[in-house]
N, C-alpha and C positions, 0 to 999 in steps of 0.2 A: 660768523658773528664776531664783532670786535667789542669786547667788554673790558673796561678798565685798562685799555691799551693792549690786551691780550687777545689772541685769536682762538675762538672756540668753534667747534662744528656742532650744529644742532642735531640731536638724535631723536628726541620725542618729548611729549608733554604728558604728565600724569593725567589720565583720562578724566577723572573726577576731582575737582578742587577739594581741599580739606577744609571743612567748616570748623571754625574755632568753637569748641564747646565750653560751657561754663566751668566744667570740671578742670580745665587746663590753665585758665588765666590766673594771674596774680590776684591776691585777696581783694584789693580795692576795686577791681573790675568785675568782681563776681556778683551774680544775681542771687545765689543761694547760700547755703551754709558751707562750712568747711574751709580749708585753706588751699585747695587746689592740688593737683598732682602733675608731675612733670612729664609723664608719658602722654603722647599725643596719638589719638586714634586717626589712622590714615584711611582705612577702608578694609576690604577683604584681604586676608593674609596672602591669598594666592595672587591677587592683582598687585599688591604692594611688593611682594618678592619678585614678581615678573618685571617690575619697573626698576627697583633699586638693586636687586641682586639676590643671591641664594640665601636660604634660611640662615639667620644669625649675622646678616651683613653689617658691616661698618663702612660708612661712606663719607666722603668729604663734600661739604656744601658751602654755599656762600650767599650772602645778600649784598645789595648795593646800598650805600648810604643815601643816594639820591632817591631810590625806591622807597626807603623807609620814610623819608621826608615827604614824598609824594603821597604816601598812604596817610600820614598824619594830617596833611592838608586836606585830603579827600574826606577824611572822617572827622574833621574839626567840628563840623556842625553837630555831630553826635556828642562830642565831648562838651560842647558849649550849651547844647539844648538836648539833654539825654531823652531818648524815647523809652529807656528801660530803667528799672530801679537798681542801679549799681550800688554796691556797698559804699563806695566813696563818691556818691552822686554829688554831694555838696562841694567836693574838692576837684571836680573834673576839669575845670578851666585851669586851675593851678597844675594839675597832673599833666595836662597837655603841654604846657610850657616847660615843665621839668623834663618830660620825656623827649621833647624836641631838643632840649639842651644836651641830653645824653647822646642823641643821634648825631648832632652837630659836632660833638666832641670825639666821635670815633676817629681814630688816627689815620685810617685809610679808606679810600672809596669802596674797596671790596673787603668785606668782613667774612672770614672763613671760620667754619666750625665743623665738628664731627657729629654725626648722628648714628645711633645704633638701633638695630631691631631689638624689641623686647621679646626675644624668642622664648624666654622662660614662661611667658603667659600662654596657657593652652587655649585651644579653640580656633575659630576661623577668623577672628578679628585681628587686624594688623596694627601694631603700635610701634612708635619710635620714641627715643629719648636722647638726651644729651646733658652733659654737665657744663658745657661751654657758656661763657658769659653772653655771647650773641644770641644763643637760643633762649637764655633767660630774658634778654631784652625784648625779643619777639613776644614772649609770654606777657611781658609787662605792658607793652603798648597795645596788644590785641584786645578787642572788645568782643565778648561772647555773642554768637548768633548773627552779628552784623559784620563780622570779619571772616574772610577765608584766605587760604594760602594755596597758591598754585606752584607746581614744581616742574622744572624743565630739566631733562637729562641732556648734558652736553659731553662732547669728547674733547679732552685737552691733552695733546701729545700722546694719544693712544689710550688714555685713561678716562674713565667716566667721572664726571663731577656734576653736582646738582645745584641748580640755581633756584632759590626760593624767592617768592615775591608775595607781599601782602596786598589785599584788595579790600576796599569797603563794599559791602553788599547793599547798594542803594535800594534795591527792590525790597529787601527785608526791612531796612530802615523805614521805607515808605509805609509798609504794612503796619509797623508798630506805631509810627507817628499818626497814621490815619485812625488807628484804633483809639489812641489817646484823645485826638481832636473830636472824633465822632462820639466817643463815650462821654466826654466832657459836655458836649452840646446836648446829648440825649439826657444826661443827668440834670442839666440846668432846666430843660423843658419839663421834665417830670416834676422837679421841685416847684417850678412856676405854676404848673397846673394844679398841684396840691394846695398851694397857697390860695389860689383863686377858687378852690372848691370844685374844679372841673374834673369830673370822674371819667370823662371820655378818653380813650387812647389817643395820644397825639401822634401824627405821622412824623416819623424820624427818618431823615435822609442820610444815607451812608454813601461814602465815596468821595471823589474829588470835587469840591465845590467849584463851579464855573467851568467845568471841563466840557460840557456840551457846547457852549459857545466857543470855547477854545478850538474844539474839533471842527466846528462848522466854519470858522474863519480859515483854518488850515485847508480844509477841503475846497473852499471858495477860491483859494489861491492856487492850489495844486490838487485837482480831484483824482489823482492817481499816484501809485507808488513809482517814483522815478527810477527805481532799479528794475522792477518787473513789468511796469506799465499797466498793472492791474488797476481797473477803475471801478470795480464793484465795491460800493461803500461798505457793505457788510463784511468784507474781507480786508478792510484797511484800518490801521491803528494810528492815532495821533500820538506820536512818540516825542517825548521831551528830550532836548539836547542836554541841557543842564538838568540833572535829575530832580524830580518833584520833591524828594525828601530833603534836599539841600537848597532849594530855591526859595526866594522870598514869595510872599503872597502875590505880588505883582508879576514876578517872573513865572509863577505857576500858570498864569492865564495869558501870558504874552505869546501870541501866535508865532512871533519871531523865534521863540524858544522851542521850535518843533519842526518835525517833518512828518509827512504822511508816508507810512511804510506798510508793506504787507507783513504778516505775522513773523515769518522767519527772520527777516531783516530787522524788524522792530526788536526782536529778542536779542539778536546779535549786537545791535547798536546799543540797546539798553544795558546789556551786560558788559559792554566795552570790548567786544571781540572785533568790531569794525568801527572805523571812524572815517571822516572825510577831510580832505585838504581844501584849502581855499580856492583851488582851481578845479573842484568837483571830481577829484579822484579818490578812490577808496583805498584805505589801508587796512590790512587784515592782520590780526594779532597772532604772533607765534605761540601764544598761550593756548590756542586751539590745538587739539591733537592733529597730527598729520592727516589722519583719515578724514576728520571733519573738514579741514581746510580744502581737501580735494573734492568734497561733496557739496559745498554750500552754493556752488553755481556762479560765483564771481571770482575774478582774479585780482591779485595785488596790482594797484595803480590803475585799475580800469576806470575809464572816464564815463561819467553819467551826465549827459548834456542837460537833462531837465531837472537836476537837483536845484531847488529854489534857494539861491544864496543872495543875501544882501548884507549890508554892514553889520546889522544887529546879529544876524545868524553867525557871521564870521566870529564875532566876539564870544557868543555862546559856544561855538565849536572849539575855540581856544581852550575853554574850560574843559570841554569833553576830552580833548586830546591830552590835556595835562592831568586830569583827575579821574577820568572814567575809562579811557582807552587803555587796554593792557598792552602797552608798547614794549 
């Protein structure tokens, strides 16, 4: 791998991405009380030490300026239209601009920092910490529950180094936005029925409005998964290219913003572990662990003749490659 003009050898990826907890982020991003704490929960101590090094490890890490910018652009919709009650909710648009400014002002494309295991904490839970400014910047721009961090172990001149990358969790954002939209609609119906003196329970629909028609139009165009060729409708999913959580109302029901996929590939595509080129070839993310990459049943650059592409889908795919795919 060539990163920042330097050659690295891929070793492995941390099996489970790190979900950013409310306890870790800076105060204006928080949902609850307190000021946050700098130690970050990674996972089980055993798995953490197996990946990073022996107990008490101190390791060198880096992030890329372009990755931080890509993350901020991917999660911009959450900053501009929050799905959660952040402490600084009324300032989120300004905070996004200020934080992008800090990222753009980084002196180098690669930003290095040191992390240390918090080995003084007893128990089976694994934590890391750092006093470096880049680590603090990551805490500042991350939003709890809708951000996660993936870690890749690389070899550089015989020494391990760890590449961290932030991602927006579009699936979690969707759940939270859906709750707000559906709860608001339900509350309005209840209030309306109360004003009219209607004591009957009103039917309340939950879920994605307009998605049945969206799915039907996709199936009419391509009634099978172009990867597996499965054509049993009960096993097929209408997958959005530009995620539902960051799409406009029109984009959410635009059949050009979707593919029909079988469940495994829907999940891989939805989570950004695969994407497609404009010539119908698949790209597979290195942020999947080596074992998973070997087991998913497709190969890098494999051609899929029946992938339905048109000019509109090509535009949506550009967004997917830039903001969803874990490249």
